[in-house]
N, C-alpha and C positions, 0 to 999 in steps of 0.2 A: 759618246754621242756622235752623230754624223752631221756633215755639212748639209744645209738645206738646199744648196745649189748643185754641188757635184757628188754628194753622197760619200765622200771620203771620211775616214774616222778622224776625229779631233778630240783633244782633251776637254774635259768638262768646263774648265775655267777659261778656255780660249774662246774669244768672240769672233776672231777672224780665222778663216780656213787657211791652213798651211799650203794647200794645193791650188785653190783658185782665188783666194783673198776675199771671199764673200763674207760679209758681216752677218753673224748668226744671232746677234742680240736683238733686243726690242728697241727700235729706232725712236719710239715715242718717249722713252725714258732717258734719252741722252741729254745731258745738261752741259753747256759749254761755259767755262769759267774764263773770262778774259783777263783776270788778275787785276782789275781796277780801271780807272779812267785813262784812256790813251792820251787825251789832251790835258795832262796834268800841269799845273802851274809850276814853273821851275823853282819858285820860291818855297813851294810846299815842302816842308821838311820830310826827308825820307827816313823812316824808322827801319833800321836793319834788325832783322830777326836772327837771333842766334840759334843755330841748329844744334839740337842735343844728339850726341852720338850714343846710339844704343849698341852695346856690345852683346852679341849672341854667342853663347858658349855652346859649341857643337861637340857631341860625344866622339864623332869620327869625321875625318875629312870628307868633304862632299866630292862625289865623282864629277869631274869636269864636263863629261859628256852625258849627263843624266837625261837631258832632253832627247838625245839620240837613243839612249838606252831605253827610255820609255816608249819611243816610237818603235824600236825593234821588238820589244816584248809585247806591246799592245795593251789591251784593256786590263789585263791581269797584272800589270806592272807593280802596283802597290802590294797586292796580295803576295806575289812571288818574292819581291824584294824585302818585305817586312816579316814574312812568316818563316818559321823554322821547320814546319812540316807541311807537305803538299798532299792533300787528300786525294787528288786525282792521280798523282804518281803512285800513291799507295794502292789505289783500286785498279789502275790500268797497267801499272808497271812499265814494261818495255814498249808497249803500244803508245803510252803517253810520251815517251822519249821521241818516238817517230812522229807523233802528232805535233811536237814542238820542234821538229826538224833536226833533232839530234840523231840522224840516221845511222851513223856508224855504231854508236853505243846501242841503239835500239836493235839493230839487226844482229849484232854480236850476242846480245842478250837472248834474242829469240832462238838463235842457233844453239846456244848453251842449253836453253830450256828444252829444245827438241831432243838433244842428246840425253838429257835427264829423263824425259818421257819415255824414250825408247829403251835405254840401257839400265837406268837406275830408278825405275818407277816406284820402288818401295820408299825412296827418299823424296818423292815429288812434293808431298805436302810440306815437309820440312823446308825444302828448297823454296817453294812458293812463299811460305811465311817469312823466311829470312829476306827474300828479294823484295817483297811488298813493304816490309818495315824499313829496309835499307833505302829503297827508292823514295819512300815518303820523306825521309830525313835528308838525303843527300841531293835530291833533284834540284832544289832551289839554288844552292850555292854552285853546283856544277853548271846549271843553265846560265846563271848570271856571269860566271867566269867565261863560258863559251860565248855569250852574247857580247861581252866586252872585247874579247879577242876578235870577233867578227866586225865589231865597230871599228877597231883599229885598222883592220884590212880595208874596210869601206872608206875610211878617211884617207888612207894612203893612196887608194886608187882614184879618189875624187878630190885631190888637193886644189884643183882649179875651180871647183864648184862652191857655191855659197852654202851656208848651214841649212837653209830651207830645203835645198835639193838633197843634201846628205841625209836629212831626217826622212825624207820621202823614200830615198833608196833603202834606208835601214828598215822602214816599214814594209817595203816589198820583200827584202831578204829575210826578215824575221817573221814574227807572228806564228801562225799555225798552218797545218796542211791536213785537213780532215780526210780528204779523198785518199791520199797515200796511206794514211794510218788505217783506214777501213780496208783498203785493198791488201795491205800487208797482213792484217789480222785474218782476213779470209784465206789468203794463200797459206798462212801459217797453219790454220786449222785443217786445210786440205792435206798439207804435207804431213802433219801429225797423224791424221786419220790413216792415210795410206801407209805411212811408215810403221805405225803400230800394227795394222793388219798384216803387212808383209813380214814384220819381225815375228809376230805371233805364229804366222803360217810356217815360216822357216824354222822357228823353234820347235813347233809340233812335228814338222817334217823331219828335222834332225833327230828328235826323240824317237820317232817311229823308225827312222833309218837305222839308228844304232840298235834299237831293239830287234829289228828284223835281222841285221847283220849278226848280232850276238846269237840269235836263235839259229840262223843258218850255219854259222861257224860251229856252234855246239853240236848241231845235228850231223854236220859233215864229219867232225872228228870222231863222234860216236860210231857212225857207220863205218868209217875207215878202220877203226880198231876192231870192230866185229869182222870186217872183211879180211883183215890181216890175220886174225886168229884162225879163220876158216882156211886161208891160204896156206898157213903153216901146217894145218892138220891134214888137208886134202891133197896139196900139190907140193912138189919139191922144186921150188923156183928160187932158191937162194935166200939171201938176207935182204931185209927191207932197206930201201934207200930214201924214198920220200913218197908223197901221194898227192893227188889232185882231186878236187871235188867241184862239180858243177851243179848248181841249183836250177832245176827246170820248173819255172814258174808258170803253171797253167791254172786250171780251176783248183787243183790241189798241188802241193809241192812234192815233186819227186827229185831224186838225186842220181847222178852218175859219178861213180868213184873209180879212180884209176890209181892202182898201186904200182910203183916201180921198184923192182928188186934187182939184185946183182947176182948173177950166176956165171961162173967161169969167165969173169971179167967182161960180161956182156949184160946190157940192160934188158930186162923182160918186163913188159907192161901187161897188167891184168885189169880186166874191166868187170865192175859190179854195178848193178842198177837196182833201183827200188820200184816196187809197184804195189800200191795199196798198203804201204808201210811194211812190205816184206822185202828182204834183201835177196837178190838173185845173182848168182855167178853167171857171166856171159862167156868170156874167152880170155886167152892170153896170147902173147906174141912169141912164145918160145920157138915155134916152128916157122915163123914168118920168112926168114932167109931161105930155109929149105924149100918151102912152097913157092917162093918167088923164082927160085932157080928152076924148078920144075915147070912153072908157068912159062918161063922164057924158052925152055927147051921143048915144050909141048908134051911133056910126059906126065902132066898132072891129071889125076883121076877126077871124076865129077864130085865125089865127096870131098877131096882135097881142095878142089876149086871153090866149093861153097865155104870151106873153112878159111881159105885165103881171102875171099871177099869179105868175110865177117871180121877178120882181124887186121886187115891192112890199114884201116883208119884209126886204130886204137892209139898208136904212138903219136900221130899227127894231132889227134884230139887232145891228148895230154899236153902237147906243146902249145896248142891254142889256148887252153885253160891257163897255162903258166903265163903267157903273154898278157891275157886279159886281166889276170889277177894283179900283175905288176902295174897295169894302167889304172885299175881301180884303187890300189893302194896309193898311187901318186895323186889321184884326184882327192882322196880323203885327206892326204897330208896338206894339200893346197886348199882344203875346205870348199872344193868345187863339186862335191858329190851331188848328183841329181836324182839318182834312182837306187834301188835296192842292189846291194852287192851280191853277185851270184857265182863268182869264181874264187876258189881258195887253193892255196898250196900249203902243204904241211910237211915239216922236216921229220927226219927219223926220230929226233928227240921228242917231238910233240906226239908222235904216234905211239911210241913204246913207253911214254911217261906213265 
């Protein structure tokens, strides 16, 4: 019930308000007992009444600050202190902990729930069932233990104040906080929503990423083996060393394949491309040094100049693919890949396997 004068919460059996001292009973029903005649004859014998002592057997020792504890917990004091199961803790779980100002426990519980929702969703219902049952049974004893600890702190900090003041301080420190509980619940739902959406997107993205990478890698190695067989049959360019492949992502995927062979202790680079799923030989760098010398000396013919221009970037393109492939592998190792992988390097063992 509340005080008729100031509106503060008071216990049902209290007639006087702890805050303002206002009397909340019915003044018409007050009866004053003066205990007999004030002008009693001195000779009138006085009959002494013997008081009978009633011994009350208590099952457990009474908490010395129960009045402060009741003020701290509030209207649900009897329910919380006498019940072994809390239905609201069962239904609301961690939000009820926050509602009762057990903020640390409540927020840790919400964080664990968030991790379960994101990473272990298949165990979510089992987790929720266990947490709800556990919360229902353990909340009351945990809350009372926490309340007593807070009361001890309040008493230590207010040793110079009277008990009336300490009770009012306990009422302010304890009780409930509906606003914080609602805000926490809404924020939790928003975080769960965006986390689940983001996790699902990343999971699908990673699945597509690995599928595309696998397809690109498989296509590259297949094209390289075909190109190497053609190179052996048609051109005498030595033994294979390694190869590079670049995926050209346009409306349809096309590929550039660079084979590096060793002949007379010199690297020779050969270029193959695809067009409409057909493999086409372009050029190689066997004559590059010869043509470059002629270019410098001014003895190069128009036909040789066209060949020189066509092949001079083959080696540098191979080196660029090698650098980009290493960067992409590093991003994948760090799980920072954001786009489809398009550069691959293959060793001699992978080519002739």
